[in-house]
C-alpha positions as CSV (number, residue, x, y, z in Angstrom):
1,M,114.8,79.9,76.8
2,N,113.4,82.0,80.3
3,R,112.5,85.2,80.7
4,R,116.1,86.3,82.6
5,Q,118.0,85.2,79.6
6,L,115.6,86.8,77.1
7,I,117.0,90.1,77.5
8,V,120.4,90.9,79.1
9,G,122.3,94.3,78.8
10,A,120.9,95.7,75.7
11,G,117.7,95.9,78.0
12,S,114.6,97.5,76.2
13,A,116.5,98.5,73.2
14,S,116.1,94.7,72.4
15,L,112.1,95.0,73.0
16,L,112.2,97.5,70.5
17,A,114.0,95.3,67.7
18,A,111.8,92.7,68.4
19,S,108.6,94.6,68.0
20,G,109.7,96.2,65.0
21,G,109.6,99.8,67.0
22,L,105.8,100.0,66.2
23,A,103.2,100.4,69.0
24,V,100.6,97.7,69.1
25,G,96.9,98.8,68.7
26,S,97.4,102.5,68.1
27,A,93.9,104.3,67.8
28,S,93.3,108.0,67.6
29,H,90.6,110.6,67.3
30,L,92.8,113.5,68.1
31,P,91.4,116.5,66.0
32,L,94.9,116.7,64.4
33,Q,95.4,118.3,60.7
34,S,98.6,115.8,60.3
35,A,100.3,112.9,62.0
36,D,103.0,115.1,63.6
37,L,101.6,114.8,67.3
38,L,101.1,111.1,66.9
39,T,104.5,110.9,65.7
40,E,105.5,113.1,68.4
41,I,104.1,110.9,71.4
42,D,104.9,107.6,69.6
43,G,108.5,109.1,69.8
44,F,108.3,110.3,73.3
45,I,107.1,106.9,74.5
46,W,109.3,104.5,72.7
47,Q,112.5,107.0,73.8
48,R,111.1,106.4,77.6
49,M,110.7,102.6,77.1
50,A,114.5,102.6,75.9
51,R,116.0,104.7,78.5
52,D,114.1,103.0,81.3
53,R,114.0,99.6,80.3
54,V,110.4,98.7,80.1
55,P,108.9,96.0,78.8
56,G,105.6,97.2,77.6
57,I,103.2,100.3,78.0
58,A,99.5,100.9,77.7
59,A,98.0,104.4,78.0
60,C,94.9,106.6,77.0
61,I,93.8,110.1,76.9
62,V,90.1,111.2,77.8
63,D,88.4,113.7,76.7
64,R,85.4,114.4,79.3
65,D,83.5,111.1,78.1
66,Q,85.4,109.4,75.7
67,V,88.8,108.3,75.1
68,I,90.0,110.6,72.4
69,W,93.3,108.6,71.8
70,S,94.8,105.1,73.0
71,A,98.5,102.9,72.4
72,C,99.9,100.0,73.6
73,Y,103.5,99.6,73.2
74,G,105.9,96.3,73.5
75,W,105.1,93.2,75.7
76,A,102.6,92.2,78.6
77,D,104.6,88.8,78.2
78,I,108.1,88.7,76.6
79,E,108.5,85.0,76.7
80,N,105.3,84.4,74.9
81,R,105.4,87.4,72.8
82,I,102.0,88.9,74.0
83,P,101.4,92.3,73.5
84,M,100.4,95.0,75.7
85,S,96.8,95.6,75.7
86,L,94.4,98.3,76.8
87,A,92.5,94.7,78.2
88,G,95.2,93.7,79.9
89,I,95.2,93.6,83.6
90,Q,97.8,94.7,86.2
91,N,97.9,95.6,89.4
92,V,98.1,99.2,89.6
93,A,99.9,100.1,93.0
94,S,98.8,103.3,94.7
95,I,96.3,104.4,92.2
96,S,94.4,101.7,93.9
97,K,94.4,104.4,97.3
98,T,91.9,106.8,95.0
99,V,89.3,103.8,95.2
100,T,89.9,103.6,98.7
101,S,89.3,107.2,99.4
102,T,86.3,107.2,96.7
103,A,85.0,104.7,99.2
104,V,85.3,106.8,102.6
105,M,83.9,109.6,100.5
106,Q,80.7,108.0,100.0
107,L,80.2,106.8,103.7
108,Q,81.2,110.6,104.9
109,E,77.8,111.8,102.1
110,A,75.7,109.0,103.6
111,G,76.3,110.5,107.0
112,L,77.8,107.3,108.3
113,L,81.5,108.9,109.3
114,H,83.3,112.2,109.5
115,L,86.4,113.0,108.4
116,H,87.3,114.6,111.7
117,D,86.1,111.2,113.6
118,D,88.6,109.4,115.7
119,I,89.4,106.5,113.7
120,N,89.3,104.2,117.1
121,D,85.2,105.4,116.5
122,H,85.0,102.7,113.6
123,L,87.4,100.1,114.8
124,E,87.2,96.9,116.7
125,F,90.9,97.4,118.0
126,S,92.8,100.6,119.3
127,V,95.3,102.6,117.1
128,R,97.1,105.0,119.0
129,H,100.8,106.3,118.7
130,P,102.8,105.0,121.8
131,R,104.5,108.3,122.5
132,A,100.7,109.8,123.3
133,P,97.9,107.1,123.4
134,E,95.3,109.9,124.5
135,Q,95.8,112.0,121.1
136,P,93.2,110.7,118.4
137,I,94.0,109.7,115.3
138,R,91.5,110.9,112.8
139,I,90.3,109.8,109.2
140,R,91.4,113.0,107.5
141,Q,95.0,112.4,108.5
142,L,95.0,108.8,107.1
143,L,93.6,110.3,104.2
144,T,96.3,112.8,104.0
145,H,99.2,111.1,105.3
146,T,99.5,113.0,108.0
147,S,99.2,110.6,110.6
148,S,102.2,109.6,112.1
149,I,101.8,105.8,111.2
150,A,104.5,104.5,109.2
151,D,105.1,101.2,106.7
152,G,107.3,99.1,109.4
153,N,109.5,96.4,107.9
154,A,106.8,93.8,108.2
155,Y,104.9,95.4,105.6
156,G,107.5,94.7,103.1
157,R,107.9,91.5,103.9
158,L,104.2,90.3,103.7
159,Y,104.3,90.2,100.0
160,G,103.5,87.0,98.6
161,C,101.8,84.9,95.4
162,G,98.2,85.3,94.8
163,D,95.5,86.5,97.3
164,P,96.6,87.3,100.7
165,R,96.1,84.3,103.4
166,L,95.6,86.8,106.0
167,A,92.6,89.2,106.3
168,L,92.4,92.4,106.5
169,G,91.4,93.1,110.2
170,Q,93.6,90.3,111.2
171,W,96.3,92.0,109.4
172,L,95.6,95.3,111.1
173,Q,95.4,93.6,114.7
174,A,98.7,91.9,114.4
175,Y,100.5,95.2,113.4
176,F,98.9,97.7,115.6
177,V,97.6,96.1,118.7
178,P,100.9,95.9,121.2
179,E,100.5,92.4,121.7
180,G,100.4,91.4,117.7
181,Q,103.0,89.7,115.8
182,Y,104.1,92.9,113.7
183,Y,103.5,95.3,116.0
184,S,106.8,97.3,117.0
185,A,106.4,100.9,118.5
186,D,109.5,102.1,116.7
187,E,108.8,100.9,113.1
188,N,105.4,101.2,113.2
189,F,105.2,104.9,113.9
190,H,107.3,107.8,113.5
191,S,108.8,109.9,116.0
192,W,106.3,112.7,115.5
193,L,102.7,112.5,116.6
194,P,99.8,113.0,114.6
195,A,99.9,116.2,113.1
196,D,97.9,118.0,110.4
197,E,100.5,118.8,107.5
198,K,103.4,116.7,108.8
199,F,103.4,114.6,105.8
200,E,105.0,111.1,105.5
201,Y,103.6,109.1,102.7
202,C,101.8,105.8,104.4
203,N,100.5,102.7,102.8
204,L,99.2,100.9,106.2
205,S,96.6,104.1,106.5
206,Y,94.6,102.6,103.7
207,G,94.3,99.3,105.3
208,I,93.1,101.2,108.1
209,L,90.3,102.9,105.8
210,A,89.2,100.2,104.4
211,R,88.4,98.5,107.5
212,I,86.5,101.3,108.7
213,V,84.7,101.2,105.6
214,E,83.9,97.4,106.2
215,N,82.8,98.2,109.7
216,V,80.9,101.2,108.9
217,S,79.4,99.4,105.8
218,G,78.8,95.9,107.5
219,M,80.4,94.5,104.0
220,A,83.7,93.5,103.0
221,F,85.7,96.0,101.2
222,P,86.1,94.0,97.7
223,E,82.2,93.6,97.8
224,Y,81.4,97.2,99.1
225,C,83.4,98.4,96.2
226,R,81.9,96.2,93.7
227,L,78.8,97.3,94.2
228,N,78.7,101.4,94.9
229,I,82.1,101.8,92.6
230,F,82.8,99.1,90.0
231,A,79.7,98.0,88.8
232,P,77.9,101.6,88.4
233,L,80.7,102.6,86.1
234,G,80.6,99.3,83.8
235,M,84.1,98.3,85.3
236,R,83.7,94.6,84.8
237,S,87.3,93.7,84.7
238,T,88.4,95.2,88.2
239,S,88.6,93.7,91.4
240,W,90.8,93.9,94.6
241,R,91.0,90.0,94.7
242,I,93.2,87.9,92.1
243,A,90.8,85.2,92.3
244,D,88.0,87.4,90.8
245,I,89.9,88.0,87.6
246,D,90.8,87.0,84.6
247,R,94.2,85.6,85.1
248,A,95.2,85.2,81.4
249,R,94.7,88.8,81.1
250,H,96.8,89.2,83.7
251,V,100.0,91.6,82.3
252,V,103.6,90.0,83.8
253,P,105.1,91.9,86.0
254,Y,108.7,92.5,85.5
255,T,111.9,93.3,87.5
256,W,115.0,94.8,85.9
257,V,117.9,93.1,87.3
258,E,121.4,94.4,86.1
259,G,124.8,93.9,88.1
260,G,122.9,91.5,90.0
261,K,121.0,94.7,91.6
262,A,117.1,94.2,91.2
263,R,115.8,97.6,90.5
264,G,112.3,98.3,92.5
265,P,110.8,99.9,95.5
266,D,111.9,100.0,99.0
267,W,109.4,99.9,101.5
268,G,110.0,100.0,105.1
269,G,113.5,100.0,104.9
270,V,113.7,96.9,102.8
271,P,114.5,96.1,99.1
272,L,111.8,94.1,97.6
273,G,113.3,92.6,94.8
274,A,111.2,90.6,93.2
275,I,107.9,88.6,94.3
276,Q,108.6,85.2,93.9
277,Q,107.0,81.5,95.3
278,D,108.5,82.1,98.6
279,G,107.6,85.8,98.8
280,P,109.9,88.8,98.3
281,T,113.5,88.1,97.1
282,L,114.7,91.2,99.7
283,R,118.8,91.3,99.0
284,E,119.1,88.0,97.3
285,P,121.1,88.1,94.3
286,L,119.2,87.7,90.9
287,A,119.9,86.7,87.7
288,D,120.3,90.3,85.4
289,G,117.8,90.7,83.0
290,F,114.1,91.0,83.2
291,V,113.1,88.8,86.1
292,A,109.3,87.8,86.0
293,N,107.1,88.4,89.5
294,C,104.4,86.2,90.4
295,V,100.9,87.9,90.5
296,Y,101.2,88.6,94.1
297,G,99.0,90.4,96.8
298,H,99.4,91.6,100.0
299,P,96.7,91.7,103.3
300,N,97.1,95.7,103.1
301,Y,95.6,95.4,99.5
302,P,93.2,98.3,99.5
303,D,96.4,100.5,99.5
304,G,97.8,99.2,96.5
305,F,96.5,96.2,94.8
306,L,93.3,97.0,92.7
307,R,93.7,94.5,89.4
308,T,92.3,96.7,87.0
309,S,92.6,97.6,83.3
310,V,93.3,101.0,81.1
311,D,89.7,100.6,79.4
312,D,88.2,100.0,83.2
313,L,90.0,102.7,84.7
314,S,89.3,105.1,82.0
315,Y,85.8,104.6,83.2
316,Y,86.8,105.5,87.0
317,V,88.9,108.9,84.9
318,R,85.8,110.1,83.4
319,A,83.5,110.0,86.3
320,Y,86.2,112.1,87.9
321,L,86.1,114.9,84.9
322,S,82.2,115.1,85.2
323,E,82.8,115.7,88.5
324,G,81.4,112.3,90.3
325,A,79.4,110.7,87.6
326,Y,79.5,108.7,84.3
327,A,77.1,106.8,82.2
328,G,73.9,108.0,84.2
329,H,76.0,107.1,87.4
330,R,76.8,108.9,90.4
331,I,79.4,107.7,92.7
332,L,79.8,110.8,94.5
333,E,78.6,114.2,94.7
334,R,80.3,117.5,92.7
335,D,81.0,119.2,96.1
336,T,82.9,116.1,97.3
337,V,84.9,115.5,94.1
338,R,85.7,119.5,94.5
339,S,87.1,118.9,97.9
340,M,89.0,116.0,96.9
341,L,90.6,118.0,94.3
342,S,91.5,121.0,96.5
343,T,94.9,121.9,97.8
344,I,94.9,121.5,101.8
345,F,98.8,122.1,101.9
346,V,102.3,121.4,100.0
347,H,105.0,119.3,100.4
348,E,108.1,118.5,98.5
349,S,108.9,114.6,97.2
350,R,111.4,112.9,95.0
351,D,110.6,110.9,91.9
352,A,112.0,107.7,90.5
353,A,115.1,109.5,89.1
354,G,115.5,111.2,92.4
355,I,114.0,114.7,91.2
356,K,112.4,116.9,93.7
357,H,108.8,117.8,93.0
358,R,106.0,120.2,94.8
359,R,102.8,118.2,95.3
360,H,99.8,119.9,96.4
361,Q,98.0,117.4,98.6
362,G,93.7,117.1,98.8
363,L,91.9,114.5,100.2
364,N,94.2,111.0,98.7
365,W,94.9,112.9,95.1
366,M,97.5,115.2,94.6
367,G,98.1,117.6,92.2
368,S,101.5,118.1,90.4
369,T,102.5,120.2,87.3
370,E,100.5,122.9,86.2
371,L,98.9,122.9,82.4
372,A,97.1,125.7,80.9
373,G,97.2,127.5,84.2
374,E,95.7,124.3,86.2
375,L,97.0,121.6,88.2
376,A,97.0,118.0,87.1
377,W,95.4,116.1,89.8
378,G,96.1,112.4,90.2
379,H,98.2,109.5,91.7
380,G,100.9,107.6,91.2
381,G,101.7,103.7,91.7
382,S,105.0,102.3,92.5
383,D,105.2,98.2,93.2
384,P,107.7,95.3,92.0
385,G,107.3,95.4,88.5
386,V,104.6,97.9,88.3
387,N,104.6,101.7,88.0
388,T,101.5,103.7,86.3
389,D,100.2,106.8,86.7
390,M,96.5,108.9,86.3
391,R,96.3,112.6,86.1
392,I,93.5,115.2,85.1
393,L,92.7,118.3,84.5
394,Q,89.3,119.2,85.9
395,S,88.6,122.3,83.9
396,A,89.8,121.1,80.9
397,G,88.1,118.0,81.2
398,L,91.2,116.2,80.1
399,G,92.6,112.9,81.6
400,A,95.7,110.4,81.0
401,I,96.3,107.1,82.1
402,V,99.7,105.2,81.5
403,F,100.3,101.7,82.6
404,T,103.8,100.0,82.4
405,N,105.0,96.5,83.8
406,T,108.2,97.1,85.4
407,N,109.1,99.5,88.6
408,G,111.8,102.2,88.3
409,S,110.0,104.2,85.0
410,I,108.8,107.3,85.3
411,P,104.9,107.2,84.0
412,W,104.0,110.5,85.2
413,D,106.2,112.0,82.7
414,I,104.2,110.6,80.2
415,T,101.0,111.4,81.5
416,H,102.0,114.9,81.4
417,K,103.2,114.9,77.8
418,L,99.8,113.2,76.8
419,L,97.7,116.0,78.3
420,E,100.0,119.1,76.9
421,V,99.5,117.2,73.2
422,A,96.1,116.9,73.9
423,L,96.0,120.4,74.7
424,R,97.7,121.5,71.7
425,A,95.5,119.4,69.6
426,R,92.5,121.5,70.8
427,T,94.2,124.7,69.8
């Protein structure tokens, strides 16, 4: 029996039955007088899994410098009955952008660039809006999605199994240089010009930011992040390259298919479907049920293809909760973290359920629902077979992480629930 045949029609209800309705590897250090809040968390997550047809979830709550609750639910690999694990590795989609922005801010602290710089000051090729080639695009505009750069159709078509074969610099030149293979003045840029507070979410911007890091630092982006972010924080299972991780620990990313229609993201106007040996299936028909994606990559990897675990990412969250430092290692200065988690402007966006939300835009990080009078800052992630979320309450010293191995779930509902329960547990 293959993965497609295993679960059809009944969705995650079958998953719950198969796992006995129990969380796998639950642990808690919440200061509770009873199990009521733990039962509330479990019930909330199982309900969301059944509603959204989610194979597996791994999650944790961080209180300043320690994990106070963690649990895993369902399956990392349905066919082989491998349960979700805090050590399981996934591509975390757009949570990755916070790491790219961290690298940029480190270089600003070192005086090697400034957020107001014209991006062409740090690139070996020119990026200009075709309608206003004389108008510079600033590094800050890349960080805040106000650059006027768009994710064209070429972006969605370049997903592929394994690490990308096209180098970052080659990809960007092919996309932005008029003679390039993937250049399109209409698709690769919005009709409006670069303008602060004119928001349109953009993945390509983060490929450019990473290339700037490479050119300014003189190091390949994966190596720069390993030396300056991952190693200092003890993130030993984290890498941008599939070749550098333990493939045996990689969670299977599943696309849910119902009525022949794949549930998943739509980048550049093209529904990706599932990523398989020949690339994205796009609008090809797929059998109903959970369809496994391959372990895939993309030439624009710094926007969403970081490979990490809930365990490793919790160290990163602890560093931000401590305003830039963890375990004796500082990756950012306090004032830099404060500037990244400050509102620049407010915009509206819709979640996977089509619900409209007001978002506070910081330097990459986004502020969402208030809890205890404080904005929850963080970032979500969406890719074929992946939905993730990471949120922190800076003043309260609390953070939450949720990984799911399908697209179309709403993990930020769960992170907010975890933070709300952690605040109640304190009282």
